[in-house]
N, C-alpha and C positions, 0 to 999 in steps of 0.2 A: 493599470486601476488600482485604484486605492482601495484596501482590505477592511481599512476600519469601518465596523458596522457589519461586515458581511457575515454569514453563519456556514459552517463546516461539519461535516458529518465525516468521521475519522474511523474507519474499521479498523478494530484490534486495537484500540487505545488503550487497553489495558497491558500491553507488550510495550518492550524497549523502544524500539522504532517507533511505532502509534503513539506512542507517549511524548517523546521527543518532538514529532509531528504536532500534535495537538499544543504543545506548550509553545513551540513556535509559531503557530498561528495564533495563539492567544494573544502572544507578545506584539504580534502586529495589527492587533485591535480585532480578530475574529472572533464571535460567539463559538463554542464549539461543542457539539455532541460526538461521544466516542462511542464505539459498540464493543461488546466483550460476550465470550462466550460462558467461560466458568470462573473467571478472573474478577470476581466481583470486587474484592478487596482494592485490588490493584486498580481498576477502572477508577474506585472511587478517589483511591489517591491521586490520578491523573485530574478527575474534574475538581476536586481541593485545589490543585497547582493551578487550574485554568482561572477559578474563581480569586485567587490569591494573586492573580495578574491581572483582575477588573473585570473580566469578560464572564458571560454566562456558561453555563457548561449543563450539559445531561450525559448520563448513560443508558443506552440501550442494551438490552442483552438479545443478541442476533446469532442465529445457526446460519453460517452461509450455504451449508449443504440443504436447507430447507426453504422451498420457494415461499410458502406461507411466511414464516419467519422474515425472509426479507421485504415482501409486501407489507407486512405490519411496519415494518421500521421506520416508513416516511410518517407515519401520523403524529406520533408523539416529538417527532422533531419540528413540524409544522405547527403543533399544540404551542410547543415552549417558546419557539422562534419567530414562527410568524411566515419564514422563506427558508429556503436554501441555496445557498451559491456555490459551494465548492462539496466535492466528493473524493475523498482519498480513499483509494480502494488498497488499505495495506494487510490486511487480516490474510492469512496463510496458515498453511500446515504443512509440515514436512517430517520425514523419516529418515534416517541414516541406512541407506541400502547400498552397498557397493554394485557398479553397474554390471560386474560379471554376473554375479547372483540373481539370474532370472527367476530363479525358482521362490526367492523371497517377495519378489516384486509379485503379490496375488493380485488379481482383479479387485476384490475390494480395497486394498491399499490404494490402488491407479483410480478407482474409482473417488476416493474419499480425498485424493491430492486434488485431481481434476476438476471435482466439484468445488472444492472450496477455493481454490485458487484460480481458478478461469472461470466456470461458471459462475459462480457467486457473483465477483467481480461486473460480470454481463448482464446479471439480472439486477445487480442493485443500478446499473447505469441505466439500465432500461426503466425500471420505476421511479428513479429520481428525475428521469430527462424533463419530463414534461414541468417540474418543478425549477430546474435549473435554466430552463429555456425562457423562464417567464421575464426576468429583466434584460436579457439579453446580453449576459455577461456569465455565463456559466462555467465553470471549471470542473474538469476531473483530471486526478491526478493516480496514476497507477504504478504500485510500488512492485517492479518485477525482480529480475537477479541477472548476474552477467551468467548463471546457467542457463539461461532462454539465450544466450548469444553464441555459445559454444560449448560441446558436452564436460558438462560438469556439476558441481552442486551436490546433494545428498541421496539423489536416486535419479533414475531415468526418469520417472514419474514428475518430481518438482521439476527440474530441467526442462520436459515438454510443455508442464503448466507452466512456467515461465517463458517461454517460447511463444507458447498462444497467447498468451497477456501481452507480450509487444505487439505482436499482431493484431490484437485485438484494439488495441492504442490506435494503431495505423486507421484500421476501418472503423470505428467510432469517431475518428478524428474528422472521416468523410461523411460519416452520417449526420453527425450533429452540428457540421458548421451551418451556418455563420456565427450561431446563437451560444455554442459551447466549444470551449479550447478542450483538448485531450492530451496529454503529457504522460511520459513516463519516467521512472528512474528505477536503474539498476544496479543495485548496489552488490559488491561483492562479498567477502567476510566481515561480520560487523561482530568484532570481540565482545563477550559476554553477554550476549544475547540467547534467548533459549532456543531459537532458531539455528545458532552457531553451534551452539551444545549437542543439538543433533547431527551436524555434519561430520561423517568419518574424518578421522584425525589426520589420516594421511593427504586428504584433499583440505584440510584447514591448513595443514604444514605447507601443502604446495603455494596456495594463495599466499599465506606469510613470505615464501622465498621469492615469489615472483614479482612481487608489489615493489616498484621501483622507488617508491617515496621511504620503503621502510618500514609503513606500517599500513594497515588495511583501513576499510571504511569506517566511518564515523556516524552513529546516529544523528549527531547533530549537522553534520555537513548533508544527511540526507533530508533532514526537516528543512535547513535553511533553502535547500532547492526546492523544494515543494511550495514553499512561501514565494520564490523568485518564479516560477511557473503560473501560480493563480495569481500574481499580480503583472504578468506579459500580458500584451494587448493583440501580439501578430505572432504570437509561438504555437505552434498546433500539430500534434503527430509525431513529437523528438521523444526522442530518448537518451538519457544522459547517463552514463555510466560514472560511477561512484565506487572507487575500489582499490584506493592508492597506487593506481598504474599499473594495473596488469597489462603486458605488453599484447596477451591474446585478446584483450577488448580495445584495443587502439586499433579502432577501423570505423 
């Protein structure tokens, strides 16, 4: 699919990975709306970068834990662009809690992680689906994690949320076919991001040591793969790992 003139909504566009995705899509000719929770200045910087690439941009404040906020996110995108072709579920939240410390992983933390990382993407897909279907070539790309493929990551809650997001990708690919493709990227450690900084150092060191390329994932590679998934005509329900080649995820 030629992406020129398409419109995307990238959640968490104020962050490191979301910003890279938004810029990569803009470079491919896509007008891009991005969401943010509290990082308005970072969101504005991403929007400025989109404009500098010659595409339209929009920032939308969005609380993924709030169904009403999700419902309200559609209208400003449609008012600004008149259409929506691509949804990238990138926004997430994590907290570093070692797996054995079950007492520290409270019900409130569990709910915040799962509501943000799993329920939010489902509700966004649901509310955007009628508009993504309209032109018969909608695209959803979910950003999960290698923690959803094997026990790892910042906490049990985070790993569970990303495992759920991976299977949600499979289920939505069936539910939304043939008008919308749904694919997923599962990054490993992405150095320098806010998410990586919340990862327990022992886990981060383990990821660095296991990566056969001698380096971990890059935001640029993740962004490039998002664009590839959006351009593909016959790919859906797939999960691609980007982690520097960790043997545990080579399956």
